[in-house]
N, C-alpha and C positions, 0 to 999 in steps of 0.2 A: 282542617281536621282530617285525621287518618281515615281512609275509605272504610277500613274494617270497623271502626267505631261508629261511623255514620250508619252502616248497614245494621250493626247491632242495636243501636238506639232506634232506628227506624222499625226494626222487627219488634222491639219492645213496645213501641208506640202502637203498632198494629194490635198486639195482644190487649193492651189497655183499652183501645177503642172497641174491640170485640167484646170485652167483658162489660163495658158500659152499654153497648148495644143490646146485650141480652145474654144471660147465663146459659141458655140452651145452646147458643152458638159458640160461646167463648169458654165455658167451663171444661169441655172435653180436652182442651189444650193443657189444662192444669192437672188432669187426672193421671195417676200413676199408670205406666205402661205395663208393669208386671204385677203379679199377684203376691209378691214377696218384697220385703224390705232388704233382702240379701242381694248381693251382686248377681246379675244374670248376664253372662258373656255371650256375645254374638260375633262370629268371625266373618268378615267380608273380604273377598279377594277382588282382583281386577276384573273378573267376569261377572260380578254380582250387579244387580240393579234393584229397583224398588220392589219388583215382584218377588225376586229371590229373597229379599229381606223378609218379606212376609212369611215365606216358607221357613226360613231359619229362626224367626221369632217363635213360630208355632212349634218347631222342633225342640225348643228349650223346655217346653211343658210349663213354662212360668210366664210367658209373655206372648202376645199376638197382635197382629195389625188391628187397630181400632179406629174409630171415627176421629179421635184426637190426633193420631199419627198422620192419617191421611190429610186432615185439615192443615196441620203444621207443615207437612211436606209441600202442599200446594202454596202456602203462604211464603215459604222459604225457598221455593223452586228447587226442591231437593231431588226430584226424580232423576234428573240427568247429572247429578253431582255426587254420585256414590264414590266414597273414598275408601280404599282398602284399609283394613285395620281390625283390631280387637276392641269392641265397645261394650261398656256396661250399660245395659238397658234396664237394669233393675235398680236396687237401692232406693226405691221410692221415687225415682225420677219421673217427672211429668212428660207427657207426649212432646210438648214444646222443647223441653230440655234435651230429650233424646234426639230429636230431629236436628236440633241446633248442633249438638256435638257430632252427629253423623255427617252433617254438611260441612262442618269446620274441620273434621278430621281429628277431633280431640280423643285420642285413643286411651284405652285402659292398659297400663303396663302389664306385662306378664312376667312370670318368674321362670327364667331359663336355667335349667340344671345341666351342668356339664357331666356327661356319663364317663365312667372309667372303662372304656372299651379297648380292644386290641389294636385296631387299624384305623387309619384316617377315613377309609371307606365306611366302616361301621360308625365312626363318629359323624360323618355326613348324614347317614341314614337316620341316626337317632336325633340329631339336631333338627332335621327337616320335619320331624314329627311335632316339634315344638314351635316352629316358625313357619311363615308363609312360603318361604323359598323351598324349592325342591332339592332332593338329595343330589341329583345330577349336577346342578349348578354349584353346589357346595363342593362336591368331589372334584369337579373340573378346576376350581380355584385352588383346592388343596394340593393338586398335582401340577400346578403351573409355576415352575421355577422362577420365571421372570417376574410374575406378579407378586410372588411371595417375598421377593427381595425388599419390597416396600414395607414389609412387616418384620424385617430382619430374621427371616426364617427360610426353611427349605422344605421340600416334600418329605425328606427323611426326618426332619426335626419338627414338622408341623404340629404333631399332637402335643408337644411340650409347651406350645403357645397357650394351650387351654388349661388353666389352673382349675381343677375341679372345685366347684362351689355353685351357689345359686345366685344368679344376677338378675336384676330388674332391667328389662329391655322392652322394646315394642315388637309386636308380632311381625310387623312388616320389615324388620331389620334385614338389610341386604347382606349377601355373603361378604362383600368388601367391608361394610360397616361392622359386621360381626368380628372379622379379623382385626380391624382397627381397635375395637373395644377390648378384645382379648389381649392384644399387644399392650394396651394400656394397663390392664389388670396384671399381666405378667410382670411388667416393669415395676408396678407397685408392690408385688409380692417379693421381688428381689431387692430387699432393703440392703442398706450398707452392711448391716450386721450379718445377713445371710451371705452376701458376697464375700465378706471376710471369712466366714465359716467354710465356704467352698474353697477359698484360696488356702486355708489351713489344711484342708484334706488333699490339696494338690489337684483340684478339679475346677473346670469351668462350669458355669451354670448349665450349659448343654450336657456336659458329662455327668453332672449331678442328676439331671432329668433321665438320662439313659440308664444309669445305675439304679435310680429309684424305680424305674419301670420294671426292672428285673426283680428288685426286692418285692414290689407289689405282687408280681406273679409267682413268687416263691412262697409267700405267706400272706394270709389275710389277718393274721394275729398281730395287731398293732404293737403290742408289748414286745414281740419278738423281732420286729423290724430292725432295731438298732444292732441286734446280734447278727442278723443276716447281712446287713450293710457292712458291719465290721469285718465279717469273714471275706466278703468279696473285695473289700479294700486291701485286706492282707494279701489276697491273691494277686491283685494288680501290682502291689508294691514289691512282690517277689517274682514278678514276671511269669506267674503261673496262668495257665488257661483258666478262664472263669468256669467253664463246663456247667453252664446253667441250663437245666432242662427247658425252662420256658422259652429260651431263645431258639431252641430246636423246634418247638411247636410253632413259633412265629415264622421261622424259616419255611417250614412245611405248609403253613397256612391251615394246620389241623389243630384247632384250639381245644377240641374235646379229647385229644389224645391223653390217655390215663397212664400209659406205661411206655417209657422210652426204651426202644430196643437198639441193638447195634446198627441195624439197617437205617434207622433214623439218624443216628450219630454220624453216619458217613455222608449224609446229604450235604452237597456243596453249596454253601451260601455264606456271605459275609456276616450274616446274623447268627450262624452256627458257632457258638463259642466253644464247642468241642474241637473245632477245626482251626479257628482263627483266634489269635491272641488279642488281648485288650478288649475294649468295649465295642459293641456292634455299631453300625453307622448311625443308628437313631434309636429312639425309645421303642420298646415292643408293646407299649400300651400308653394310654394317657396316665401319667404318673400322679399318684395321689399326694396331697399335701403331707400326709403322715409319713409316706415313704421318702419324700424329699427331705423332710426334717430328720428322718433317721439317718440318711446319708450325710447330712450336715453335722449331725451329732451322733456318730456311731458308738457302739459299745467297744471298749478297748479290751482286747483279748488276743490270744495266739492261735485261735482256731483257723484252720485252712480247709476244713471239710464239713459238710452238712448233709444229712439224709433225713427224709421224713420219718417220723416215729411210726413204729409198727402198730401202734394203737389207733392210727388214723385220727389223731386228736388235732390235726392241723398245726402241730408243733414239730420241731426238729431235734435230732440228736447231733451235737457238734463234736468234732474230733480234731486233735492237733496232729495226729499221725495217720498215715494211709492204712496201717494195720487196724487201728481203731475204727476208721471209717469203713473198712471192709466188713468188720464184724457188725456194725450198725446196718450196713447195706444188706447183709445176708438176712438179718432179722426182718427187714422191710420186704425183701423179695419173698421170703417165706409167707409173710402175711398176705401179700398179693396173691400168691399161688393158692393159699387157703380160701381166699374169697373169689377165686376164679377170675381175677382181673387180668385182662390181656392187653 
């Protein structure tokens, strides 16, 4: 018989014997650890032990170390077998059940949300707040060209591997396992239909991600995204510079910049689409699913120019001629001046 099952049945036999010997000794094992029937999560890392478990239980405000836990820990020899992970010690679970899952490493899955940030360094920082791994380990892998080949990506394209959504994972997920999971999710996202749509627009999936990232930073108005995508595709097809302000912010690393001046436009970077034709080398943010879909199904029109509306409504005025665009730009510049935005 499998050793794991032998241990499990042996442990159960111990509980039965204890209950038969006397409730005063055995019943604490069956009492709930927490004061609520709701989940109570405790996070244990590689530096934790039985003593620190007691501290973390108390910190929840809904559970604490009690006689049943200590007894179960002794019976299951748990003190020296702390396994890192996120564990649910609530939900009406008994002391015996809690210690058994802690000893066996039966974790509670967490919901990992992929944030829409500008850079891979910001991505590493935000993901580390949700996982046991630290941001330095994530950032190191995100910049490792050799290691990233295993996931069919590169440091420049890394953020496109992360399709923004919420995924169920374990808190102890390693950086390598995270990328493997994201590569799987990205592959699932790029269905045959979406690949065909990208080909119809004359783009590869990487190019779709790059353009989608620009669309994302041009507007948060989802309904307007196909219009913006269509405008940039028109520019690409007529060999015009994209002249996208967000790419200048990315090149400068100044994401709070509210007004793009000539001195900013002159900054030399392959990401500055005022200086270099075509798409930049990689996405300027983690592209959203909505922006990707907008690039795959853009609005059909003849617009070549866009400018933020002077009412600051997060919408844009579109134009087919440069003269129309200049008129739109003047109204917007006047609105900036009136509000003292520099």
